C-alpha positions as CSV (number, residue, x, y, z in Angstrom):
1,X,0.0,0.0,0.0
2,X,1.4,3.4,-1.0
3,X,0.6,5.7,1.9
4,X,1.2,9.0,0.0
5,X,-1.4,8.1,-2.6
6,X,-3.8,6.9,0.1
7,X,-3.3,10.1,2.0
8,X,-4.4,12.3,-1.0
9,X,-7.6,10.3,-1.2
10,X,-8.4,10.4,2.5
11,X,-7.7,14.2,2.7
12,X,-10.4,14.6,0.1
13,X,-12.8,12.5,2.2
14,X,-12.1,14.6,5.3
15,X,-12.8,17.8,3.3
16,X,-16.0,16.3,1.9
17,X,-17.3,15.6,5.4
18,X,-16.1,19.0,6.5
19,X,-18.0,20.7,3.8
20,X,-21.2,18.9,4.9
21,X,-20.6,19.9,8.5
22,X,-19.9,23.5,7.5
23,X,-23.2,23.7,5.5
24,X,-25.3,22.1,8.3
25,X,-24.0,24.5,10.9
26,X,-25.7,27.4,9.0
27,X,-29.1,26.0,9.7
28,X,-28.5,23.8,12.7
29,X,-31.4,23.5,15.1
30,X,-30.4,22.7,18.8
31,X,-33.6,20.8,19.2
32,X,-31.9,18.0,17.2
33,X,-29.3,17.3,19.9
34,X,-29.3,13.8,21.4
35,X,-27.5,12.8,24.7
36,X,-25.3,9.7,24.8
37,X,-24.4,10.4,28.5
38,X,-23.8,13.3,30.8
39,X,-22.7,16.3,28.7
40,X,-21.9,13.9,25.9
41,X,-23.9,15.2,22.9
42,X,-24.4,14.1,19.4
43,X,-26.6,15.1,16.4
44,X,-27.6,13.9,13.0
45,X,-24.6,15.9,11.7
46,X,-22.1,13.7,13.5
47,X,-23.8,10.5,12.3
48,X,-24.3,11.6,8.7
49,X,-20.7,12.9,8.5
50,X,-19.5,9.5,9.7
51,X,-21.6,7.7,7.2
52,X,-20.1,9.8,4.4
53,X,-16.6,9.1,5.6
54,X,-17.2,5.3,6.0
55,X,-18.8,5.0,2.6
56,X,-15.8,6.7,0.9
57,X,-13.2,4.9,2.9
58,X,-14.7,1.5,2.0
59,X,-14.0,2.3,-1.7
60,X,-10.4,3.3,-0.9
61,X,-9.4,0.3,1.2
62,X,-12.2,-2.4,1.0
63,X,-10.4,-4.8,3.4
64,X,-10.1,-2.3,6.3
65,X,-12.3,-2.4,9.4
66,X,-13.7,0.6,11.3
67,X,-13.4,2.0,14.8
68,X,-15.9,4.9,14.9
69,X,-17.2,7.2,17.6
70,X,-20.8,7.1,16.5
71,X,-20.8,3.4,15.8
72,X,-22.5,3.7,12.4
73,X,-20.0,1.0,11.4
74,X,-18.2,-1.2,13.7
75,X,-16.2,-4.1,12.2
76,X,-12.6,-5.0,13.0
77,X,-10.3,-5.6,10.1
78,X,-7.6,-8.3,10.3
79,X,-4.8,-6.0,9.1
80,X,-6.1,-2.4,8.6
81,X,-8.6,-0.4,10.7
82,X,-9.8,3.2,10.2
83,X,-10.2,5.2,13.4
84,X,-12.8,7.9,12.9
85,X,-14.1,10.9,14.8
86,X,-16.5,12.6,12.2
87,X,-16.9,15.7,14.3
88,X,-14.4,16.3,17.1
89,X,-15.7,19.2,19.1
90,X,-19.4,18.5,18.9
91,X,-20.2,20.8,21.9
92,X,-18.4,23.7,20.1
93,X,-20.4,22.9,16.9
94,X,-23.7,22.8,18.7
95,X,-23.0,26.2,20.4
96,X,-21.6,27.8,17.3
97,X,-18.0,28.0,18.7
98,X,-15.7,27.8,15.7
99,X,-13.2,25.1,16.7
100,X,-14.2,21.6,15.5
101,X,-12.7,19.1,13.1
102,X,-12.8,15.8,11.2
103,X,-10.3,13.2,12.4
104,X,-9.4,10.1,10.4
105,X,-6.5,7.7,11.2
106,X,-5.4,4.4,9.7
107,X,-3.9,1.6,11.9
108,X,-2.0,-1.3,10.4
109,X,-2.1,-4.1,12.9
110,X,-1.2,-2.2,16.1
111,X,0.7,0.6,14.5
112,X,-0.8,4.0,13.5
113,X,0.5,4.7,10.0
114,X,-1.6,7.7,8.8
115,X,-3.6,10.6,10.2
116,X,-5.5,13.6,9.0
117,X,-7.2,16.3,11.0
118,X,-9.3,18.8,9.1
119,X,-10.1,21.9,11.0
120,X,-13.3,23.0,9.3
121,X,-13.7,26.7,10.1
122,X,-10.1,27.7,9.2
123,X,-9.9,25.3,6.3
124,X,-6.7,23.9,7.7
125,X,-5.8,20.3,6.8
126,X,-3.1,18.7,8.9
127,X,-1.8,15.2,7.9
128,X,1.1,12.8,8.1
129,X,2.0,9.2,7.3
130,X,4.6,6.8,8.5
131,X,8.2,7.6,7.6
132,X,7.4,11.1,6.2
133,X,7.1,14.7,7.4
134,X,3.9,16.2,8.7
135,X,2.0,18.8,6.6
136,X,-0.5,21.6,6.9
137,X,-2.2,22.5,3.6
138,X,0.8,21.0,1.7
139,X,3.5,22.8,3.7
140,X,5.8,20.8,6.0
141,X,5.3,21.5,9.7
142,X,7.5,20.9,12.8
143,X,7.0,21.2,16.5
144,X,8.2,24.2,18.4
145,X,11.7,24.6,19.6
146,X,10.8,26.3,22.9
147,X,13.0,24.6,25.6
148,X,11.1,25.3,28.8
149,X,7.6,25.4,30.2
150,X,8.1,29.0,31.2
151,X,8.2,30.0,27.5
152,X,5.4,27.7,26.4
153,X,1.7,27.9,25.6
154,X,0.0,24.7,26.7
155,X,-3.4,23.1,25.8
156,X,-5.6,20.9,27.8
157,X,-9.1,19.6,28.0
158,X,-11.5,19.8,30.9
159,X,-13.3,16.8,32.4
160,X,-17.0,16.9,31.4
161,X,-18.5,13.7,32.6
162,X,-16.1,11.7,34.8
163,X,-15.1,13.9,37.7
164,X,-13.3,11.4,39.9
165,X,-9.9,12.9,39.1
166,X,-11.1,16.5,39.1
167,X,-9.4,17.6,42.3
168,X,-6.0,16.3,41.0
169,X,-6.7,17.9,37.6
170,X,-7.4,21.3,39.2
171,X,-4.2,21.2,41.2
172,X,-2.2,20.3,38.1
173,X,-4.0,23.1,36.2
174,X,-3.2,25.6,38.9
175,X,0.5,24.7,39.0
176,X,0.9,24.9,35.2
177,X,-1.1,28.2,35.1
178,X,1.6,29.8,37.2
179,X,4.4,28.2,35.2
180,X,3.8,28.9,31.5
181,X,2.7,31.6,29.1
182,X,-0.9,30.4,29.3
183,X,-3.3,27.5,29.2
184,X,-5.8,27.0,26.5
185,X,-8.9,24.7,26.2
186,X,-10.1,24.7,22.6
187,X,-12.6,21.8,22.9
188,X,-11.2,19.5,20.2
189,X,-8.4,17.2,21.2
190,X,-7.7,16.5,17.5
191,X,-7.1,20.2,16.9
192,X,-5.0,20.5,20.1
193,X,-2.7,17.8,18.8
194,X,-2.5,19.4,15.3
195,X,-1.6,22.7,16.9
196,X,1.1,21.0,18.9
197,X,2.5,19.5,15.8
198,X,2.8,22.8,14.0
199,X,4.3,24.7,17.0
200,X,1.3,26.8,18.1
201,X,1.3,24.8,21.4
202,X,4.4,23.4,23.1
203,X,2.3,20.7,24.8
204,X,-1.2,19.2,25.2
205,X,-2.4,17.0,28.0
206,X,-5.7,15.4,28.8
207,X,-7.3,12.3,30.4
208,X,-10.5,10.4,29.6
209,X,-9.7,10.3,25.9
210,X,-10.9,7.8,23.4
211,X,-8.9,6.4,20.5
212,X,-10.9,8.3,17.9
213,X,-10.2,11.6,19.7
214,X,-6.4,11.2,19.4
215,X,-5.4,8.6,16.7
216,X,-4.9,11.0,13.8
217,X,-3.3,13.7,15.9
218,X,-0.8,11.3,17.5
219,X,0.5,10.4,14.0
220,X,0.8,14.1,13.1
221,X,2.7,15.1,16.2
222,X,5.1,12.2,16.0
223,X,5.9,12.8,12.4
224,X,6.4,16.5,13.1
225,X,9.1,15.6,15.5
226,X,7.2,15.7,18.8
227,X,6.6,13.1,21.5
228,X,3.3,11.5,22.5
229,X,3.3,9.5,25.8
230,X,1.1,8.5,28.7
231,X,1.4,9.9,32.2
232,X,3.8,7.1,33.2
233,X,6.1,8.1,30.3
234,X,5.3,5.1,28.1
235,X,4.4,5.2,24.4
236,X,1.0,3.4,24.8
237,X,-1.7,6.1,24.5
238,X,-4.5,4.6,22.4
239,X,-6.0,2.7,25.3
240,X,-4.4,4.4,28.3
241,X,-7.2,7.1,28.5
242,X,-4.5,9.7,29.2
243,X,-2.1,11.6,26.9
244,X,0.8,14.1,27.0
245,X,2.0,15.4,23.6
246,X,4.9,17.8,23.6
247,X,7.5,19.3,21.3
248,X,10.0,16.9,22.8
249,X,11.9,19.7,24.6
250,X,9.7,20.0,27.6
251,X,8.6,16.4,28.0
252,X,10.5,15.7,31.2
253,X,9.5,19.0,32.8
254,X,5.9,18.4,32.0
255,X,6.0,14.8,33.2
256,X,7.6,15.9,36.5
257,X,4.6,18.2,37.2
258,X,1.9,15.8,35.9
259,X,3.2,12.9,38.0
260,X,2.8,14.9,41.2
261,X,-0.9,14.6,40.7
262,X,-1.6,11.6,38.5
């Protein structure tokens, strides 16, 4: 399989889904919101976007299975599996806050080999594949060179349904707030990772994450020269439910702080 040729096709798929989401936002009715759980919302837009993506990806790689957020298709492939979040940042979308994205990754056996994050409102397409650079709209991107937390802008995500670790999270947040240029919470983990990959953020950390939230962004950060690890410092992040992505320069400093609380 030629990953560069595949990437071009999947980028087109992400933009097709993004165009649909962009058009639906213009007339979106909040009465159409459904709840999967506490503060965990979904709408026909998420589900239809996922169906568009799945239909197109089946043509590109018929033998691949699917791991999808909205479960419109759930079948595990023997070698290849697509990992899809059709609308990462649903809460932002519902409220008209312009940070949300399409996230598509490809896993071969247990290895992530391709990822695309399409930020819809800014028309920014971040992508990368194994053994190649990372790109934003066709231009190569790299992580920031900032060497310390004190010179860094850091992104995070707030807990919104599982509050068991909230006290530790608030303590960590408070320490980092005093230590860096600022903390940001955009509301789309896929975008947070993409922004880390291109140097807008020096780091992003969050817990209670699902594979579809992060798979594509993990590929992009790593191919842009960054590091993605769990809170113990290991490389397994897809099922650990916790993630730290950095420019590679502030990893140890970030881990030292995070491990005080987690």
